[in-house]
Each structure stands twice: as C-alpha cells, then as structure tokens.
N, C-alpha and C positions, 0 to 999 in steps of 0.2 A: 670297545675294542677297536683301537686305532689311534693313529699319530699323525699329526702334520708338523711340519717346520715352519716357525715364522721368522722374519727377518730379525737381526740384531737390534738394530734401531729403525724407528719409523718415521716416515714423512707423512704430511696430509695428502689426500688423494689428488688436490689441486695440483701438487707438485708433479704427481705422476702425469697427469693430464698435459701439463705444460712439457713434459719430455718424454712424449709418447713414443716417439720414435728409438730413444734410447732405453726405454722400457721394453721395447717389444725385442730389441737385439739382445739385449742382457737376458731376456726370458728365452729366447731362442738357444742362446748358448747355455743356460742353466739346463734346458730341456736335453740338450745334446749329451749333457753329463748323467742327469737324472731326472727321471719323470715321476711326479708325486702320483701317488695311486689314491684311489676312492672306489667307493663300492656301490653296486647296484642290487638293491633289496628286494630280489626276485628270484623264484626258483627258475632256472632257465628252462628246463626241458622235462619230460616224464622220464620214470625210471626206465621204460621200455627201449628209450631212445640211447640210453646211456653207453658208452663205449668202454668203461673202467669201472673200477668199485669203488670209485671217489664217492663219498658222502654227498648228499643233496643239501648241504647247509651252506647257505650262501656266505662268502667272504665277507667280515664287515670291516670297515675302515672308514675314517673320517673323510669328507669331502670339505676342502679349504676354499673358501670364497673371500676375495678381496686381498689375496697375496700380492698381486701386481697391479692393483688399483680396482677401481668399482667394474661390476658387471659379473658374468657367469652364471648360469642357471643349473642348479644341481638338481636333477629330477629323479626322485627317489622311486617312485612306480608310475605308473601311467597316468595318476591323477596328482600326486603330492608333489611339490618341488619348492626350492627355495631359491632367492636371490638376494646379492646384498648391493645396493646402489647408495644412495643418499640414505637410505633407511633399509631395514631389513625386511624382506617381503616373503610371504608363503603363497603358494596356489592348492587349491584342491578340486580343480577341474581341469586338469592337464595344460595348465599354462594359460587358459584363455583370460582368466581374470587374476589379480593380484591383491592380497590383504596387507597392508604395513603391520607386521608385529614387534616392530623394535625400532626405537628412533634416538638419537643422542639427547642427552639433558642438556641445558645452557652449560657453556663453558668446555663442553665435551664433543668429541666426534667418534664416529664407529670406526672401528679398527677392523681386524680379521673375523670371519665368522667360520665355525667348524661345526657342521652337519653331520651327525652320526645316521638319524634315519627320519622318519615322517613326524617324530614327536619330540626328539631329544637334539638340542644343538645349544652351541655355546658362543658367545663372542666377546671381544674386546672393547674397551672405551680409552680413549687417550684426551690427554688436556689438551685443548685447542691452542694454547699459547706455547707449551713448552714441548709437547709431544710425549710427555711420560704417561706410561699406564695408569689407568685410574682404578679400572674394575674389570671383573669377569662377570658375565651374567650367563645364567643358564636356564633353559626350559626343557620340561618332559612331559609338557602337554600341547606340542605344537605351536607355542609361542602365545598361548592365552595369557599364562603368567610367567613371571620371570624371577630368579632367585640372584641377589646381587652380592657379590663376594668382593669386598673392596681388596685392591692390590696389597700384595704383601709389602713391598718396597718400592720406591720410585728409583732406587739405584739397581733394580733386578730387571733383566730385560728376557724377555721370552725366547726360547730356543725352540722348544717342543711342546705341544699339546697332545695328550693322549685319553680318549674316554674310554673308562673303564666299565661303566655301567649307567642306568639312567639318573645316579645321583651325583656321581664323582667323576673327577678327571685327575690325571697325573701331569704336573706341569714341571718342565725343566728349564731352569734361568741360567743367566751368567749374570753376574755381580760386575760393579764399576770396576774391580781389581781381576776381573776374568777368571773368577772363581764359580765353578759350576754348583749348582743347587737341584734338589728334587723335591717336591711337595705333593702331597694328596690333597686335592680341594674338594670339600663338600662330602667326606667320606666318615667324618666323625663329629663330636659335638664340636669340636674347633674346625673352623672354616679352613685353616691352613694346618698341616701337619708334615713337617720335615722328614725326609728319609735320607738313607746315605746313598752315594755312588761308589762304584769301584776306585775312583780317584777324582779329585777336586777340580784338576788342571785338564784342561781338555774341551773338546766339544761331545755332546751326546745327543743321540737320537733314539727315543723312547718308543716303546709299544706295549701296553698293558692289557690283558685279558680280564683282569679283575682287579679288585682293590689289593690282592695279595701276590699275584703272579703276573709277572712281567719281564720285559726284555730291554737291555739299552746296548747301543754299538758305541764304544769309545774311538773318537777319531785321532790317530797319531798321524804327526807331519814329521818327515824324518828331514836330513839337511838338505836334501834336493828339492823340498818343498811338495813331494809327493805324498798323499794320504793312504794310510791304512786303517782298516777296521777291525776292532776285536769286539767279538759279541758274548754278552754276559745274559745270565738268566737269575731272578729271584723268586723264590716261593714265600716268603715273609715280609713282603711289603718294604723292600729295599734294606732290611737289616744286614742280610747277607747276600753275595752275589756270588755265582758260579762261573767261569770260563766255559763258553762252548766252542768246539772246533769242528768247523764245516769239513768233510771230507771233500779233497779236492778232485775236480774231474779227470778223467783219464790223459785228456790231450793238454792239460795244463800243468807247467813244470813244477816241481815240488818246491823250487824257490820262490813262486808266485805267492802273492798274499791277496786277501780280499780289499779291495779299492773301494768297494761301495756294497752296502748291504741295506736292503730297504724291503719291508715286510708287506706283503700283499693281503694279509689277513687271515684269520682264524674263523672257521666255520661253526666251532664248538669248542668247548676247553680242551680238546685232545688234537685235533687236527687243524692244522695250520700251513702257510704257505710263505716262502720269502724269496727274493731275487738278489743274488751275489754276483757282481762283476769280479775279475781277477786281473791282476797286472803284476810287473816287476817293480817294486819301489824304488830300487836303484836306478831305473832308466823310465822312459815314457812307454814302454811296451804294455799294451792293454790286450788282454785275451777276451774270451767271450764271457757273457752272463749265462747264469744258470738258474733253474727254478729248483728249490729246494722244498721238501713236504716233512711235515712232522705228525705222527700218529699218537704219541705219546706225550702230549701236553708241552712240547718244545724242548724235551730233556735231549732227543736224539734227532738228528735231520739228514735224509737221503735225497740224493740228485733225483729229479723227476724230469724225464726226458732229457732230449739234447739240448745244445746249445741255443739260446732264445736267438731267434732271426733278428738280423740287424734292421735298424730303422722302422721297427715297429712301435706304436705308441699304445696299442690296447692288446691286453692279453687275456683271453678266456681259457681256462684251465678245465679239460675235460667235462665240458658241457655244462658243469653246474655253478663253477664259480666264475663270475666275471668282474674283471679289474678293468677300470678306466682311467686314461690319463686324466687328470682334472684340467689343468691348463695345457693342453695338448697344442701348441703352436704348430699347426699343420698348414698355415696358409701357402707354403709355398708349394705349388703343383695342385692344391686343392684337395688333396688324397692323404689318408690316414691308413697307415699299415695295421689290419687286424689278425693279431696272431693266435690261433687257436691250437691248444695242447689237447689231443685226443689220443688215448692209450698209447703215450710216450712219444709221438709223433706231431711235428708242428706243420699246421698249415696256414697258409698268410694269404690273407685277401685284402687288396686295396678298396676302401670304400670311398667314393667320390663325394666331396661335401657341396653345398650349394654354390652356384657358382657367383652370387651376387655380394659374398661376404666382404664386408669393409673393413674387417679388422681380424686378428687371429681368434679362432672359435675357441669355445669352452665345450667340450664333449661329455655327454653322460649316455652310458650305455646301459639299458634295461636287459636286453639279451642280443645275441648274435645278430637277431634282424629287426629289433626295435631300438632306434638310436634317436637322441636328442642333440642339437647342436645350437648353440647361441653367439653371437658375435656384436660387438658394438659399431653404432654406425659411425661414419668418417667423421662426423662432428661431435662426437661422444655424448649426444643428448639422450641416446636410446640404445637398447640391444634388442634385436630380432631373434626370436625363438621359432625354431623348425623342428619338424619330426620326421621319420622316416620308419615304415613297418615293412620294408622289402630290402633289407641290406644295405640301404643308402642309395638304392637306385633311382627312388623318386622321394623328393622333399617337399612338404608342406609346410607354409609359414602360419604360426600359431597366433603370434601376438607380437607387437612391438611394445616394448616395457620402457617407459622413460624412466632415465636416470635422476 
C-alpha cells in the first residue's frame, strides 16, 4: 500500500556521480517542493501513552532507493534494512553486515528499488546501452527468490509504482506520445493487466491499498505554468473513477486549489492520511499544507490538526504513525525538523545529525527516538550508517557499506 514516483527518463548512475553537485542542487529544489514519504514498520508507543483515538496501525508506504543515484539505507525495523548501490543488499543484524540479494545480469544495470517491508521489494533493470527499461523484479521472501516481469514496452516510461500487496503492484506509465497508462502487474494470470485512468493526457501519481481500491491525482498545468491537483478514487480496479473534493481549511481562500497532494499512507483498509498543499493557480501565492484523515476507506476526508509547520522533513502523527522523508536533503545546518501531531496540535523538534556527514543524508525513522541516517562518502566509494536511540542527541556509527 504505497506509491513512489520515478524519473520520466533514466540515465546510468555513473552520470549522476559525474554530476554530483548538480544532482544535489536539483534534489534540494525538489525536496523544497515535495518530500517523498516512506514508512517505518513499527508500533510507536503503547496504547496507554496515546493522546488520541487514532488506531495503532502503522502507515504503509514504499521507500524508494536509487532515485538520485546509488546509496541510502532504508531500515524497516531494528534488524532489517535494504540498500541499493552496485547491487541490492539486505541486512538482518541492524546494519552490521550486508548480503547481496540482487545484482544485474549481463547487458543490464540496476535502476530504482521500491521497498515495502522486510520481505517485499521490487526493482527495475535497464539496458546498459539504451537505458530503456527491461524488467521489473519482485521478491516477497526478503530477496531469497525473485520473480521477473518483462517490461511491457520499451516506449513506456515509468511514472509511479504503488505496491498493493505481497504479490502485485500498480504501475503508471507515459508513452512516447505522452499518453498515460495504468497497469496491474502480478495480480492475475496475466503479468500485465491494463486499467483505465480518468483521462489519458496528463501526469498521475497513484496510491493503491489493494488490487481493487486506489487513488490517483491528476496534475493540471494552466496557462501560467502552475500546477493543480485533482483527486480520484476507484473501487473496481480502475474501471471507474470518482472525483473526491478535499474540504478547504478555514484560512485558505475559496479560490485556492490543491497544488500538491501526497499520500502519507494507510494503516488499514479504512484509515489513511494524505498531505495537501494549497495555492492560487493564477498567481504564485502558496498557502499552508494540511494533513487529511479518512476513516471510511477514502470516501471522505477531514482536516487533521492545524497547518503543517514550515521546513519540517519528518511527520509523526498521533504517536502511532511515523512517516519519514526518504531522501531528506538536510545537510544545510545539519538539522532536520521533526514535526509531531498529537491531539490536533503540532510540536516541532530539531534533530541534529552527525557532524561528519560528507553528503546529504538518507533518514529512516523507526520511532520518535530511534533514528537511522546514512550518507555517502566524499569519494562516492561507500556510505556510512549511523543510528541514534535518544532523539538524535548521540549517534553511533554502525558500518561503512561499500558502493
């Protein structure tokens, strides 16, 4: 139950490494616009400590690795984690040792990896000469075995990947004519089953909670070049879509429109969260972002709490749901804002990261006090992994993982 977006066209990581400074600048700009979410697979605290009636189910969302080059450690719990460098690796001892669970075949190179939990992950491969996508691979046993899905068409470019369950994923693509498509992969006897979208022209970001129920946000660009988002829901595997309207916050003008919608995840089939930013699409006026919560399987959404504090990279909702910024480029100042929503009120804590990070860090959050951070070395030959079990007050280096 998760979604991540991939670049429209792809280049080898060697190009990223040669253009490291440009990648970092672009990523910083991208993070300023929207921060990709990921999930930590843990129950945060006991029910006695809860300050609201929010359920104890952890939000689920994919963690993308390799979106801006090699590196990044996604820790799922205290023991299990994944990283993508020259190969896809997995740890089961808290990051001390790493085992290679996937590596490219001849004439291919690894692309992005998409981690759902300790057992389920997907990854892409590309032709090493043409950079065209060649296949998707899926494991549901922690990388011991992989199923290969030959790519649907060399002229289809990946937009988003949403993991529906242990077997299947929803893939949205754009073809060479800029027409969008939606496919269920691994859900039926056919490897690829095409579904419909509300319209074929435009960009989509998809989030599915099952093989039948999911959401898509259609991105419109007006004459001024500003984007607005329209939210849709399907309950019949994409055969039909119903438009959903988010209630406007009290201090946002009636003329405002959603300028970004991002799913934070569902804890179960009924309860889920998204974050929406608002703006005036006829100007460059941007208003605040707000958290929305559903308790009826996404049919209706209500505002949860006040405006999201500015410049925060991590959001913890009501002690139960931990959502972390995957590639949180927070090297400037060495701090990351940790925003916690409890009983409708926000509390922000600045967490100080290790002082000797050579590159922008990749942050994993298991709970409000147990954090992992990884960062590449200055020569791109390895990445160092640290953890903190006291809210980032002290950091301990666990390993140096060769790229």
